[in-house]
VEXVEX-112923 format. One record per residue: residue in three letters; y negated, z, x of N, C-alpha, C in turn. Coordinates in pm, whole numbers, padded with zeros to 5 digits, always signed. Atoms other than C-alpha are relative to their C-alpha. Example, Ala and Ser with C-alpha at 12.3 -4.5 7.8 and 13.67 -1.06 7.14 Angstrom:
BEGIN
ALA+00119+00000+00089+00450+00780+01230-00120+00000+00090/SER+00119-00006-00082+00106+00714+01367-00109+00073-00077/
***
This chain:
BEGIN
MET+00076+00117-00002-06599+04537-00112+00131-00116-00098/GLY-00106+00094+00049-06405+04274-00372+00031-00136+00026/LYS-00038+00105-00053-06248+03973-00291-00093-00113-00025/LYS+00130+00089+00020-06508+03681-00225+00047-00135-00160/GLU-00033+00120+00090-06552+03417-00530+00008-00109+00098/THR-00025+00148-00029-06441+03055-00477-00079-00123-00041/ILE+00103+00142+00024-06709+02748-00463+00061-00093+00010/VAL+00018+00135-00009-06588+02437-00490-00053-00107+00017/VAL+00070+00107+00067-06773+02117-00441+00087-00116+00064/TRP-00134+00150+00015-06599+01787-00499-00131-00144+00084/PHE+00098+00121-00111-06765+01538-00226+00115-00108-00045/SER-00053+00112+00057-06744+01171-00349+00003-00096+00069/CYS+00028+00118-00140-06837+01017+00034-00139-00063-00086/GLY+00139+00064+00026-07202+00945-00169-00113+00110-00005/ALA+00126-00084-00042-07534+01090-00094-00012+00123-00073/ALA+00015-00134+00066-07584+01318-00383+00120+00093+00012/SER-00062-00044-00016-07295+01495-00348+00034+00065+00132/ALA-00011-00002-00133-07277+01513+00048-00141+00095+00005/VAL+00125-00086+00014-07655+01712-00036+00032+00107-00069/ALA-00019-00103+00063-07495+01935-00269+00087+00096+00081/ALA-00103-00057-00103-07231+02033-00025-00095+00109+00108/LYS+00117-00089-00036-07534+02105+00193-00059+00136-00041/LEU+00071-00109+00066-07717+02307-00049+00094+00129-00016/THR-00114-00109+00042-07408+02529-00159+00059+00040+00142/VAL-00050-00039-00113-07305+02571+00203-00116+00151+00028/ASP+00107-00098-00037-07612+02737+00313-00064+00085-00118/LYS-00002-00103+00122-07685+02925-00034+00090+00120+00020/TYR-00107-00076+00093-07365+03055-00110+00106+00020+00135/GLY-00057-00042-00114-07196+03039+00232+00083+00118+00071/LYS-00022-00142-00058-07224+03393+00358+00052+00112-00139/THR-00013-00127+00114-07137+03557+00008+00115-00061-00082/HIS-00139+00062+00043-06864+03315-00118+00092-00077+00107/ASN-00110+00102-00069-06560+03089-00013-00051-00116-00040/VAL+00026+00142+00056-06681+02748-00017+00096-00091+00017/LEU-00063+00131-00054-06466+02456+00003-00046-00079-00058/ILE+00059+00166+00004-06556+02110+00027+00069-00106+00006/VAL-00111+00085+00009-06302+01854-00108-00040-00130-00047/ASN-00045+00164-00021-06237+01496-00092+00103-00055-00110/ASN-00127+00056+00067-06028+01299-00344-00002-00147+00046/PRO+00046+00144-00065-06004+00975-00081+00088-00122-00095/ILE-00041+00124+00068-05947+00643-00241+00037-00092+00097/LYS-00037+00134-00121-05733+00372-00006-00115-00130+00025/GLU+00077+00162+00006-05956+00068-00107-00169+00035-00012/GLU+00130-00015-00022-06319+00255-00051-00030-00043+00131/ASP+00032+00035-00057-06513+00125+00200+00007+00101+00106/PRO-00063-00104-00102-06390+00246+00561-00129+00056+00044/ASP+00094-00071-00077-06759+00346+00657-00051+00118-00112/ASN-00038-00136+00052-06713+00590+00378+00056+00158+00112/ILE-00105-00053-00090-06473+00755+00623-00115+00077+00125/ARG+00113-00028-00069-06771+00778+00893-00083+00097-00084/PHE+00066-00029+00051-06987+00912+00665+00023+00177-00023/LYS-00072-00143-00031-06742+01211+00597-00010+00070+00101/ASN+00030-00040-00168-06745+01243+00958-00106+00099+00066/ASP+00163-00070-00015-07134+01302+00980-00004+00107-00072/VAL-00001-00112+00086-07119+01506+00669+00042+00138+00037/GLU-00098-00175-00039-06881+01782+00792-00076+00016+00163/LYS+00071-00050-00146-07107+01804+01143-00130+00069-00084/TRP+00134-00049+00056-07405+01836+00925+00009+00156-00067/ILE-00029-00146+00077-07257+02140+00704+00072+00111+00074/GLY-00076-00038-00068-07038+02223+00987+00128+00104-00053/GLN-00153-00001+00043-06749+02252+00799+00114-00069-00043/GLU-00090+00173+00072-06430+02033+00685-00003-00013-00114/ILE+00008+00068+00069-06407+01848+00444+00127-00037-00036/ILE-00137+00021-00039-06061+01883+00330+00062-00081-00140/GLU-00023+00116+00106-05885+01625+00109+00117+00035-00139/ALA-00110-00009+00103-05672+01651-00249+00023-00137-00061/LYS-00063+00096+00029-05437+01385-00336+00058+00051-00145/ASN-00114-00013+00126-05229+01351-00680+00118-00062+00084/LYS-00144+00013-00090-04888+01401-00549+00086-00134-00058/ASP-00096+00117+00081-04754+01084-00792-00081-00083+00089/TYR+00046+00148-00140-04990+00850-00552-00041+00028+00091/PRO+00001-00041-00103-04969+00967-00235-00094-00153+00117/ASN+00074+00123-00111-05101+00632-00094-00130+00004-00117/ALA+00155+00044+00002-05429+00680-00306-00062-00133-00050/SER+00065+00119+00028-05460+00341-00417-00029-00041-00126/ILE+00041+00026+00102-05645+00200-00667+00106-00091-00103/VAL-00093+00126+00005-05432-00158-00678+00144+00072-00045/GLU-00134-00063+00055-05102+00051-00688+00003+00018-00171/ILE+00010-00085+00177-05232+00251-01030-00021-00147-00092/PHE+00037+00077+00068-05356-00082-01158+00141-00077-00066/GLU-00131+00047-00009-04983-00229-01093+00125+00067-00097/LYS-00086-00052+00042-04798-00006-01205-00017+00065-00165/ARG+00095-00050+00152-05052+00104-01554+00023-00115-00089/LYS+00007+00146+00053-05043-00269-01623-00158+00015-00070/TYR+00131-00012+00024-05407-00177-01648-00070+00041+00024/MET+00078-00011-00050-05730-00181-01531-00148+00081-00052/SER+00126-00078+00034-06032-00037-01744+00026-00044-00144/GLY+00032+00029+00121-06115-00019-02098-00123+00125-00081/VAL+00099-00072+00073-06344+00164-02348+00005+00161+00057/ALA-00023-00110-00084-06179+00495-02196-00022+00031+00143/GLY+00027-00024-00178-06279+00444-01834+00127-00069+00051/ALA-00102+00052-00116-06049+00327-01529+00145+00135-00007/PRO-00101-00136-00040-05710+00507-01455+00001+00025+00120/CYS-00005-00082-00137-05767+00532-01101-00114+00107-00015/THR+00095-00149+00052-06050+00801-01216+00067+00070-00045/MET-00087-00116+00091-05827+00954-01423+00093+00072+00095/LEU-00062+00014-00039-05553+00946-01197-00002+00080+00159/LEU+00031+00016-00150-05697+00945-00833-00099+00107+00023/LYS+00097-00088+00026-05986+01165-00930+00036+00179-00075/LYS-00030-00130+00086-05948+01414-01217+00137+00055+00028/GLU-00142-00079-00014-05524+01462-01196-00049+00055+00138/ALA-00016-00052-00129-05597+01524-00818-00068+00136-00032/ARG+00128-00146+00020-05881+01773-00897+00072+00101-00096/TYR-00060-00131+00105-05637+01949-01176+00097+00060+00105/GLN-00103-00052-00123-05365+01939-00894-00019+00108+00098/PHE+00047-00118-00080-05581+02141-00651+00012+00108-00066/GLU+00046-00115+00063-05685+02364-00918+00123+00100-00040/LEU-00109-00080+00042-05324+02468-00975+00050+00110+00153/THR-00007-00084-00191-05317+02598-00595-00076+00057+00046/HIS+00118-00060+00021-05653+02716-00607-00064+00087-00067/GLU+00109-00076+00052-05840+03008-00731-00112-00057-00021/ILE+00130+00087+00004-06148+02829-00849-00061+00077-00089/ASP+00106-00113+00086-06429+03054-00992-00124-00149-00022/TRP+00126+00064+00046-06717+02807-00962+00031-00159+00035/HIS+00002+00076-00051-06740+02423-00906-00122-00097+00006/VAL+00072+00065-00044-06975+02196-00768+00014-00151+00015/LEU-00018+00156-00019-07066+01811-00839-00141-00041+00027/GLY+00115+00040-00064-07339+01578-00689-00092-00062-00142/PHE+00107+00024+00082-07546+01572-01020-00120+00063+00022/THR+00154-00024-00063-07914+01514-00987-00063+00013-00112/VAL+00145+00004+00107-08215+01550-01202+00036-00150-00103/ASP+00030+00174+00092-08178+01163-01312+00128+00028-00077/GLU-00091+00046+00072-07832+01230-01445+00035+00163-00052/MET-00012-00178+00103-07844+01608-01667+00111-00042-00082/HIS-00066-00056+00103-07682+01444-01947+00130-00032+00085/ARG-00124-00018-00068-07339+01365-01694-00007+00157+00045/HIS-00043-00156+00002-07364+01745-01605+00028+00076-00109/GLU+00018-00065+00160-07415+01862-01952+00164-00059-00093/ARG-00154+00038+00079-07081+01632-02039+00074+00065+00091/PHE-00129-00018-00058-06869+01754-01763-00001+00127-00043/VAL+00016-00171+00056-07003+02128-01879+00062+00006-00125/LYS-00071+00024+00178-06887+02025-02247+00113-00024+00007/GLY-00092+00087+00033-06598+01825-02164+00121+00020+00075/GLU-00105-00048-00131-06459+01957-01810+00037+00173+00009/ARG+00046-00137-00058-06581+02269-01673-00105+00131-00008/ALA+00174-00079-00020-06846+02533-01770+00018+00080+00053/ASN+00066-00065-00073-06820+02716-01487-00033-00116+00131/THR+00034+00118-00106-07021+02438-01286-00137+00071+00055/ILE+00090-00050-00010-07281+02531-01066-00129-00121+00020/PRO+00089+00134-00025-07604+02237-01098-00091+00034+00118/VAL+00099-00074-00121-07697+02324-00733-00156-00098+00019/LEU+00115+00073+00016-07913+01995-00727-00072+00008-00105/ILE+00100-00016+00122-08042+02007-01072-00136+00126-00010/ASP+00075-00123-00017-08132+02332-01009-00124-00019+00095/ALA+00093-00013-00119-08337+02276-00681-00078-00134-00037/GLY+00088+00098+00064-08482+01947-00879+00018-00119+00100/TYR-00028+00097-00090-08295+01685-00645-00019-00145-00110/THR-00034+00130+00082-08324+01319-00782+00084-00061+00101/LYS-00089+00067-00113-08110+01081-00608-00056-00059+00131/THR+00067+00054-00098-08378+00936-00428-00023+00119+00167/MET-00008-00111-00105-08445+01271-00249+00141+00044+00089/CYS-00174-00030-00045-08063+01282-00184+00001-00072+00113/PHE-00011+00073-00091-08131+00981-00004-00087+00021+00169/ASP+00075-00050-00074-08418+01089+00175+00014+00096+00128/GLU-00109-00107-00068-08233+01411+00268+00034-00039+00126/LEU-00103+00061-00057-07977+01255+00446-00076-00033+00131/VAL+00032+00101-00140-08199+00989+00665-00078+00107+00084/MET+00065-00102-00099-08408+01349+00764+00076+00059+00089/ALA-00099-00068-00051-08094+01475+00880+00077-00123+00127/GLY-00051+00117-00075-08049+01161+01087+00181-00029-00019/ILE-00141+00042+00054-07723+01066+00892-00071-00141-00064/LYS-00012+00170+00057-07694+00667+00801+00113+00070-00130/LEU-00052+00031+00157-07615+00629+00423+00140-00087+00023/PRO-00077+00131+00006-07298+00448+00342-00003-00106-00020/ALA+00048+00155+00026-07269+00104+00407-00024-00079-00183/MET-00002+00052+00169-07210+00059+00016-00107-00006-00071/TYR+00167+00035+00059-07563+00132-00061-00084-00117+00076/ASP+00054+00106-00069-07666-00144+00157-00002-00104-00137/ASN-00037+00105+00082-07546-00367-00162-00009+00044-00115/TYR-00058-00049+00110-07455-00121-00437-00103+00123-00044/GLU+00092-00139+00065-07645+00194-00637+00128+00098+00084/ASN-00087-00136-00006-07333+00434-00534+00126-00041+00109/ALA-00119+00019-00127-07047+00440-00274+00146-00027-00048/ASN-00207+00005+00067-06709+00382-00504+00015-00111+00049/CYS-00075+00070-00074-06487+00136-00387-00106-00142-00023/PRO+00036+00096+00012-06629-00210-00403+00114-00084-00053/GLY-00124+00020+00116-06494-00399-00699-00002+00087-00067/CYS-00066-00131+00078-06513-00064-00924-00007-00117-00151/VAL-00082+00087+00114-06302-00177-01223-00135+00039-00158/LYS+00076-00098+00118-06569+00052-01444-00131-00091-00015/ALA+00120+00074+00027-06846-00216-01406+00011-00111-00080/THR-00058+00089+00126-06933-00444-01659-00098-00084+00044/SER+00094+00088+00028-07242-00603-01541+00033-00129+00125/PRO+00014+00110-00113-07291-00993-01399-00021-00004+00130/THR+00085-00038-00093-07536-00888-01159+00108+00089+00109/TYR-00087-00076-00072-07276-00646-00981+00104-00088+00061/TRP-00135+00044-00052-06957-00867-00987-00072-00161+00073/ASN+00064+00118-00132-07197-01153-00823+00001+00035+00117/THR-00001+00018-00116-07261-00941-00575+00126+00051+00051/VAL-00095-00032-00040-06915-00820-00524+00083-00143+00052/ARG+00006+00130-00062-06857-01216-00490-00047-00043+00110/ARG+00056+00059-00084-07089-01249-00258+00065+00059+00138/VAL-00013-00085-00103-07068-00939-00028+00183+00053+00049/HIS-00138-00006+00007-06696-00883-00073+00129-00071-00083/PRO-00079+00141+00070-06528-01219-00183+00147+00054-00010/GLU-00111+00012-00005-06160-01108-00059+00021+00169-00111/VAL-00046-00094+00096-06187-00775-00301-00038-00108-00165/PHE+00055+00063+00148-06370-01025-00576+00166-00074-00070/GLU-00122+00077-00008-06061-01252-00530+00129+00062-00059/SER-00095-00143+00008-05810-00964-00529-00017+00056-00161/ARG+00047-00046+00110-05965-00792-00863+00065-00120-00120/ALA-00047+00164+00134-05957-01191-01027+00154+00020-00014/GLU-00203+00027+00008-05571-01222-00951+00042+00137-00063/GLN-00043-00113+00087-05487-00906-01059-00016+00023-00142/SER+00036-00047+00142-05641-00887-01369+00084-00136-00138/ASP-00098+00105+00015-05516-01246-01426+00150+00026-00050/ARG-00160+00017-00007-05122-01197-01373+00007+00142-00081/LEU-00039-00098+00054-05176-00839-01532-00030-00060-00180/GLY+00037-00011+00112-05346-00966-01849-00099+00024-00053/VAL+00059-00135+00071-05587-00704-01916-00168-00064+00071/
***
């Protein structure tokens, strides 16, 4: 019998990637080597860690971390400071360095046959863009199973897992004060719910002139 193929599920501490991890382990756990990998961010809400621990118990498997070796603190504030840049038309440097680059470095030290991300049927365009621009060897487990984002929320609630606290006020579990956000409604919410984060982002952007 040949060596088992390796599937890596990229877990973001969001609801969809949690359900993607569960479906992948249930479907492929016996036939493949399944790794659940998270790119931690220092400035994420602390409740994301609680959620990660709950998901580990649910899927019965450890979630391992992958960091960019050049940024061991995994801090977005540190990256903005070093890069003198926060966000623009090409996205944000924190996504590039703490998510993508951390993933690329992990790929250099692990043989990965397949990738799984938390793209739901409402995000078909994101899946197609990822397949076209990043990795064609991607298994769309949530899309194949017909999962919407709302269905992922329901699945976690049925499993007795409390959603990350970020979902109480925001649409995802990204860092509060995500610099990719352009909506005034979003930033008004940050100012109300995370006033210290709002002040920090405003101070840093003014000081850096970005």
